[in-house]
C-alpha positions in Angstrom: -10.0 8.7 -4.4 -6.3 8.0 -4.6 -7.2 4.5 -6.2 -8.7 6.4 -9.2 -5.6 8.3 -9.6 -3.5 5.1 -9.7 -5.9 3.3 -12.2 -6.0 6.3 -14.5 -2.1 6.7 -14.3 -1.3 3.0 -14.8 -4.2 2.8 -17.4 -3.2 5.9 -19.3 0.6 4.7 -19.2 -0.3 1.2 -20.7 -2.5 2.8 -23.4 0.2 5.6 -24.5 2.9 2.8 -24.5 0.5 0.4 -26.7 -0.4 3.4 -29.0 3.2 4.0 -29.7 3.8 0.3 -30.3 0.5 -0.1 -32.6 -0.7 -2.8 -30.1 -3.7 -1.3 -28.3 -6.1 -4.0 -29.7 -3.9 -6.7 -29.0 -3.1 -5.4 -25.6 -6.7 -5.2 -25.0 -7.6 -8.8 -26.1 -4.6 -10.3 -24.3 -5.7 -8.2 -21.1 -9.2 -9.7 -21.5 -7.7 -13.2 -21.5 -5.5 -12.4 -18.5 -8.6 -11.2 -16.6 -10.6 -14.4 -17.8 -7.8 -16.5 -16.3 -7.8 -14.6 -13.1 -11.5 -14.9 -12.9 -11.6 -18.8 -13.2 -8.5 -19.2 -11.0 -9.1 -17.4 -7.9 -6.2 -19.1 -6.4 -3.9 -17.5 -8.9 -5.4 -13.9 -8.1 -4.9 -14.5 -4.4 -1.2 -15.5 -5.2 -0.3 -12.4 -7.2 -1.8 -10.3 -4.5 -0.6 -12.0 -1.2 2.0 -9.6 0.4 4.1 -12.5 2.0 5.1 -13.6 -1.5 8.1 -12.3 -3.1 7.9 -10.4 -6.3 10.4 -12.5 -7.7 8.2 -15.5 -7.2 5.0 -13.8 -8.5 6.9 -12.8 -11.8 8.1 -16.3 -12.2 4.8 -17.7 -11.8 3.2 -15.1 -14.5 6.1 -16.0 -16.8 5.3 -19.8 -16.5 1.6 -19.1 -17.2 1.5 -16.2 -19.5 4.7 -16.2 -21.3 4.5 -16.8 -25.0 0.8 -16.5 -24.6 0.7 -12.6 -24.3 3.1 -10.0 -25.7 6.0 -9.1 -23.8 4.9 -5.5 -23.1 1.8 -6.8 -21.3 3.7 -9.3 -19.2 6.4 -6.6 -18.2 3.6 -4.2 -17.4 2.2 -6.7 -15.0 5.8 -7.2 -13.6 5.7 -3.6 -12.9 2.5 -3.7 -11.1 3.8 -6.4 -8.9 6.8 -4.4 -8.0 4.6 -1.6 -7.1 2.3 -4.0 -5.1 -0.5 -2.6 -7.5 -1.6 -6.2 -9.1 -4.8 -6.1 -7.1 -5.8 -3.0 -9.3 -5.2 -4.6 -12.4 -8.8 -5.2 -13.5 -9.9 -1.4 -12.8 -6.6 -0.2 -14.6 -7.9 -2.5 -17.8 -11.1 -0.8 -17.6 -9.4 2.6 -17.7 -7.5 1.3 -20.7 -10.3 0.0 -22.5 -12.1 3.4 -22.0 -9.4 5.2 -23.5 -9.2 2.8 -26.5 -12.9 3.1 -27.1 -12.8 6.7 -26.7 -10.0 6.9 -29.3 -11.9 4.7 -31.7 -15.1 6.9 -31.3 -17.1 4.1 -29.6 -19.2 4.6 -26.5 -20.6 1.6 -24.8 -23.6 1.4 -22.6 -26.6 -0.6 -21.6 -30.1 -0.6 -22.8 -32.5 -1.9 -19.9 -35.7 -3.7 -21.2 -38.6 -5.6 -19.7 -38.0 -8.2 -22.0 -34.9 -9.7 -24.1 -34.5 -7.5 -27.2 -33.8 -9.2 -30.6 -30.5 -8.4 -32.5 -32.4 -6.2 -35.0 -34.0 -4.0 -32.5 -30.9 -3.9 -30.4 -28.9 -2.5 -33.5 -32.1 -0.1 -34.3 -31.8 1.2 -30.8 -27.8 1.8 -31.2 -28.5 3.6 -34.5 -31.0 5.9 -32.8 -28.9 6.6 -29.8 -25.9 7.1 -31.9 -27.8 9.8 -33.8 -29.0 11.3 -30.7 -25.7 11.5 -28.9 -23.6 12.1 -32.3 -21.2 9.4 -31.4 -21.0 5.6 -32.3 -22.9 3.6 -29.8 -22.7 0.1 -28.9 -25.2 -1.4 -26.6 -25.5 -4.6 -24.3 -29.1 -5.5 -23.5 -30.0 -6.0 -19.8 -33.4 -6.9 -18.4 -34.9 -4.7 -15.6 -37.9 -6.4 -14.1 -39.1 -3.1 -12.6 -39.7 -1.8 -16.3 -43.1 -2.1 -17.5 -42.5 -1.7 -20.9 -40.4 0.5 -23.1 -36.7 1.2 -22.4 -33.9 2.8 -20.6 -30.6 3.5 -22.2 -27.4 4.5 -20.4 -24.4 5.4 -22.2 -21.0 7.0 -20.3 -23.4 8.4 -17.7 -26.5 10.0 -20.0 -29.7 8.3 -19.6 -32.2 8.1 -22.1 -35.6 7.0 -20.2 -38.5 5.7 -22.7 -40.2 3.5 -20.4 -43.7 3.5 -19.7 -43.0 3.9 -15.7 -41.4 7.2 -16.7 -44.3 8.0 -18.2 -46.5 7.2 -15.6 -44.2 9.2 -13.1 -44.5 12.3 -15.3 -48.3 11.8 -15.6 -48.7 11.7 -11.8 -46.5 14.9 -11.3 -48.6 16.6 -13.7 -51.6 15.6 -11.9 -50.4 16.5 -8.7 -49.5 20.1 -10.1 -53.1 20.4 -11.6 -54.7 19.6 -8.3 -52.6 22.2 -6.6 -53.7 24.9 -8.6 -57.7 24.0 -7.9 
């Protein structure tokens, strides 16, 4: 629970600073690049999180790797995380930052689960329908769910829209059980 508070505190602070500087999109893009590098280079991630290495050595390494590649504000933010021994939470902090950015832009991101891949046209159609239903701008990623027989399930910010055949079967079975209980 304390980790969620830390993520929210740092993510919100970064977002507010980026907003004041009109760099919200830039920092989001550059943070994604940093996360991609850390994902591709697990040794770098281990290095910045290893407690026996001094903060100065870590900062120097990040300066050498990212200096001139990302804005000073993001680099300095990473330095603060190193000083506070919070660099291990960078990914979750950036997730909070991105959630705040998406909320500010009025975009809700979600996933549409289907039995087979959806083409772009069908995906856009589902986004439009979901946007109207939820009354917000929805962007969806498509993921395959082998448990679905047919239909789709949409998950957006904790809200589920289940239009799957399995859901209909479950409802039918439930109704049949209720009917049999009355006879």
